[in-house]
N, C-alpha and C positions, 0 to 999 in steps of 0.2 A: 613222106615229107615232100611238099611242093618244091620241085627243082627249078621252077621259073622258066624263062624263055631266053632266047639269044639277046645279048646286050646291044645297045647302040653305042657309038663312039662318044667320048667326052674329051674335054680339053687336056686332061692329064694323061690319059692312056689311049693310045690310038687303036688298039685292038684287044680282043679277049686274051688275057695272058694268065699264067700261073707261075708261082715261084715258091721258094722255101725261105723260112726265117731261121737264120743261124748267125749268132754273133761271132766275130773272128776269134774271140777268146774261147769259144766252144770247139774250135778246131783241135785235133789231137795235140798239136804243138802249142796252141794258144797264141801264135804269133803269125806275122805276115811273111811266111817262108814259101817254099815250093809246094806246101800243102794247099795253098790257095789255088794254084793252077790245077791241082788234082781235084779240088772241090768244084771249080768251075767246069772242068771236064765231066764230072759226075752230073752237074746240072744239065749240061748239054745232052748227055746220054739219057737222062731222065725226062727230056723234053721240056725243061723249065726255062723260062725267059726272064726271071727276076730273082735277084738275091737280096733279101732284106736283112739289114743288120740293126743293132741297137746303137745308141750314140757312141762315138769313138773317142770321147773326151777322157781326161785324166780323173779318176775317182778321187774325191777329197779324202776319203778313208774307206777301208774295206774295198768292195769290188763293184758297187753300183755305178753304172755309167750315167745315171740320171742326177747325180750330185757330183759335179766336176769342178776342177780348179780353174777352168777357163771355158768360155763359150766358143773359143776359136782354136785352141791348141788340141792336138791329138795325144793319145796316151803312149808314152815311150815304151810301155810294157809290150806294145804290139810289135816292136822291132825285135828281130832275132838276136839272141845273145852275141852271135859272132858278126853282127853287122856294124859294130862301132868302128869308125875310122877317124883319122886325125882331121879335125876341121880345116878346111881350106877356105877361109873367109874372104880370100881375094878372088875366088872362082867367079867368073862372069855370070854364070847362070844363078849361082847363089845370090850374088849381089842384086841381080834383077828381081829375084823372088823376094829378097829381104825388103827392097824398096816398096814392093806391092803390099807386103804384110806388116810393115813397120808400125802401122796405126794400132796394132794390138800386140805385136811381138815383143817390143821393148818393155812395155809394162808387164807383160807376162813373165819375161825372164827376170826382171827386177823382183817380181812377186815370189817366184819360185826360189830365187837366191835368198831373199829375206826370210822366207819360210824355213829354208835349210839352216840359216844362221841362228834362227830362234827355235830350233828343235821341233819344228812342225807346228808350233803354236799358230792359231789363226791371226790374221792381220790386225784385228781389233784388240789384240792383247800385246801388240808390239809397243816399244817405246814411242812416245808422242811424235818425234820427228819422222819416223818411218811410217807409223800409222797414218799420219796426216799428210804424208808425201811432201815434206819440206824440201824445197829445191836444192839447197846446199847439201842436205843429207843424201839425197839421191845422186847428186853429181859426185860426191865423195865415194859413194858405193860403187858407181860405175867405173871410176878411176882405179879403185883398189881391186876390183874383181873382173877385170877385162877377160881373162881366160875362161872363167866359169860362165860368164854371160855369153861368150862366143860359143861355148859348148852347147848351151841351151838353145841358142838360135839355130845352130847347125843340126841339132837333134830334131827340131821341128821340120827343118828342111828335108832331112832324111825320111821322116814320116810322110811328108807330102810327096816326095819322089816315089816312095814305096807304094803309096795308094794310087798314084797316077799310073804306076805299072799295073796294079790290079785293075784299074778302070780301063786301061788299054786292052788288057787281056780279056776282060768281060765284053768290051765292045766288039772285039774280033769274033766272039762267040755269040753275038746278038743277045747278050744278057744285060739287062738294066740293073743298076745298083740303086737300091731303095734305102735311103737313110732315115734317121729318126732324130728330131730336134726337140729337146725339152723346152717347154715354153718359158720356164723360169731358170735362173742361174743360182748357184750356191752362194750362201752368205760369205763363206770363206773362199772367195774366188778373186782372180785378178780383175775381173770386170767390175765388181763392187768396190774393191779397194781403189782402183784407178779412177773411178767416176762415181763416188758415193751419192752425188746429187741426183743421179738417175734412179735412186732407190729410196724407199721409205725407211729411214734409219733415224735414230736419235743422235744426240750430240756426241755420244761415245761410240757410235758406229754399230749400235745394237739394233736388231730388227724390232720394229714397233708392232706390226701385225704379221703373223706367220701365214704362209701359203698352205694350201691343203684342200681337202674336200670333206663335206659333211658325211655322216653315216650313209653307206650304200651297200651294194652287193658284196663288196670285198671286205668291209669292216663295219661292225656295229657301232664303233666309236669314231668312224671316219678316219682320215689320214692327215696327220700333221707333218708337213714336209720340212718346215723351218726356213724355207727360202724367203728372202725379202720380197715384198711386192714392188712393182715398178712405180716410180713417180711419173705417171703418165703425162702430167702437165709439162714436165721437163722434156720427156721424150717427144711430145708433140711440138714443143717450142723449137726443138732441134731438127724438126722435119723428119723425125724417125731415122736419123742418120745411123745410129748404132744398129738398128734392126736391118737397114739396108746392107750395111757392111756384113752383118752376120749371115744374112740370106745369100749374099753374093758368094761368101766363102763356102757355104754349104753346097752350092751348086758347082763349085770347082771339084767337089768330091762325089756328088751323087747325081743321078738322073731323075729320081723322084725323091720327095721328102715328106715325111709325116710330121705334122705339128702335134706333139704330145699335149694333151689337155687343151684342145682347141677351144673348148667352151670358155676358157680364160680370156679369149679375145672379145667375148661379149660381156662377161661378168666374172669376178673372182670371189672366192670364199676367203674373207679376211677373218682370221682366227684371233680371238682376244689374247693379249700377251700373257695373261695369268692362267690360261686354259691349257692343261697338259695334253688334252686330246683335241680333236677337231670338232667337238660337239657344239661349242659356243663360238659362233661367228655370224657373219652377215655377208650377203651378196652385194657387191659394189660394181657398178657398170664400168666398162673400159672402152677406149676408143678404137676397138679392133677394126671397125668399118673404115675409119680414116687410115689406119695402118695398112690395111689390105689395098686400099685405093692407091696409096703411095707406092707400095711394092709393085703393083701392076703398072703404074706410070713409069717406074724406073726399070723394071725387069721384064715387063710384058706378062703374058699368061703363064706364070710360073707353075710347074707341075707339083702342086701340093696336095696332100691327103690330110683330111681333118680327122684326128682321133677324137671322135665325138661319143665316147662311152660315158656311162655314169648318168648323172642328173642332167638331162638335155631338155631345155625349154624350147617352145616355139621360136623364141627370139634367136637362139643359137642355131637352130635349123635354118631359119630365114637368112642369117648371116652366111652360113655355109653355101646355101643355094644361090645367094646373090652373087657370089664370086665363082660359082660353078665348080665347087670343090667336092670331090668324092668324100663320103663318110665311111664309117666302118661298121661291120656287123661281125658278131662272134657266135658261132653255132652253139657253143655250150650254153649260151643264154637263151636259146630258142624254145626251151621245153616247158613253158609255163602255160597258164590257161587264158592269157590275154591275146585276143586275135589281132590286136594292133601292135604287138611286140615287133619293133623294127629289126630284131635279130632273126625273125622267121623268114625263110627265103621268099615266101609269097609277098612280103612287104619290102623287099629290097628295091631301092632305086637302081636304075641301070648302071650308074657310075660307081656303085658301092665296091669297097674292097672287103672281101669276106675272109675270115679266119676260122679254122676249126677252134683254135684257142690262141691266146697271145702269150708273151713271156710272163705275164702276170697271172695267167691261169695255170692250174694243174695240167699235166698232159691229158689228152683225151681219154686214154686208158685209165689213168689215175683218177680223173674226174668221174668216170662211169663207175669204177670199182668202189668209190666212196659214197655213191648214192644209196639211199635206203632201197630195199627190194621193190617196193611199189613204184618208186620213181624210175628204177631200172626198167621195169616192165613197161612203163609209159614211154621211155626213150625207145625201147625196142619196137613198140607199137607204132610210134610216129615214124620211125625209120623204115618200118615194114620188113623187119627181119626177126628171126627167132633166136639166133645164137649170139650171146655176148661177145664171142671172139670176133664177130664181124663188125662190131660197133665202130672201131677206128676207121677201117676202110670205107664203111658206109657213110660216115661223117665227111671224109675227104671227098667221096663221090658226090654227095649232096652239094658240098661247097663248089666243086668243080662244075657241076651242071647248072648251078644257079645263074641268074641273070647278072650277077656281079661282074663288073668288067675285069677285076683282078682277084684271083684266089691265092691266098698265102697259107701255106701249111708249115708249121714248125717241124724241123727235122725229127724231133722226138716223136711226133705223130706219124711221120713217114715211116719211122722204124718201129712204131707200135710200142713205145716204151712207157713205163709206168711212172709213179710219183717220184721214184728215185732220180728221174731225169728232169724234174721240175727246175725251172730257171730261177723263179722268184716267188715270194709270198708277200704281197703288198702290206705295208704297215707292220711288218713283223721282223724284228731284228734277228739276224742269224747269218749263217754262212751260205748266202745265196749268190747267184751270178757265176758260179764256178763250174757248172756242168760242162764236160767235154765228151765228145763221142770218140769211139775208136774205129779205125777203118775196117776192122773185122766185123763190126756191126752192120756195115753196108754190104750185105751178102749179094751174090750175083743176080738174085731175082728182084732186088729193090728197084733199080733204075728201069728195067723193062716194065715192071708192074705200074710204076708211077707214070711212065710215058704212055702206056696204054690207056690209063684213066684220063690223062690229059687230052690225048687225041680224041677219045670218045666224046669228051665234053667240048670238042672243037676249040681248044685253047692251044697256045704255044708260047 
């Protein structure tokens, strides 16, 4: 397989780097405790300069971080069980932070409290005064539940402080934190409840057209996500203020940021309301060009990565290139007969971020083992190896030596694990997102081996 050439610099990544994909919930403890420092030390020992995580928001139900209760709040489940302390709402640092975050934090706390008072029911099933945010109803709520609201505010402050500690520790080790931002927000979220005008809803707060993608590599019937589409006319009339706030908050947490489903900034798949799958829908243009211009005007050359997987048109590619944003490539998709396949290393643009597989793929070992024998032989031939046992390391090596500016390898592939360690199966309900590694799996040879591969590929 063509391993490409040395990359040139781009606006997002200043040098050839490599890193590991691991969500914090996949740490042995599943929380932000001392294990994070041990994890960062492992990355240093392994010669890695980037830690990529999935979204850190609160899952609506289950464990998926891509459907969260807020576009701004972090998941309290990331706090260690013994980290709870008595809120000191008079603390000067807390008060300063609260004033900066008040634009989303008060609505979020109201939303979570009301959800608790209504046994977890979604906001569009609440009594009218709460569903429709009647001023007198909300004032009475805040007067009656001062203590609980203060706890919710303090909890988010504790999460912010915990992650700033992570960021400081990563910075001391020259490790960049790479975040992931879902393009859409959940229907049952504080964002939609507090500003329904920004979304396409009917008079009862129900989604008119669902988000998703048509049939593709991952699913024969497509994916029906259920998020509401944005009311882009309102967003544009507000000068994209909500997006600016959202992006500013993300960069308080991360050095790099991936926009999930970037193609939605060019056009979105609007699924008919009576379609139970994603097969019946239509592409509708969005003002992503204007949004990105506004973001650059306000924030400068922000370090974004475009998740441009799936059905990518020339218009989507043109939008990404216009703003000099790196796209993605996934090596598991590289073994077809099409010479122009963008996932083949010879076709990478220099700024590409390459993965052996993502959180939505099977592990590389699981992927290879599930292939029919003739396809397995083809993979071995393309990789130039004879032994199936070498497939995972060979894929990592190809990714490392490619011209991609950044190479990301899921920890599951670093450890050579099989399907039992898969993180998610797109469009398939089940107990996903729960995989955790054990420190015993990181044997003494793992870090030196990964570091040697990284150095040989002239990455750091």
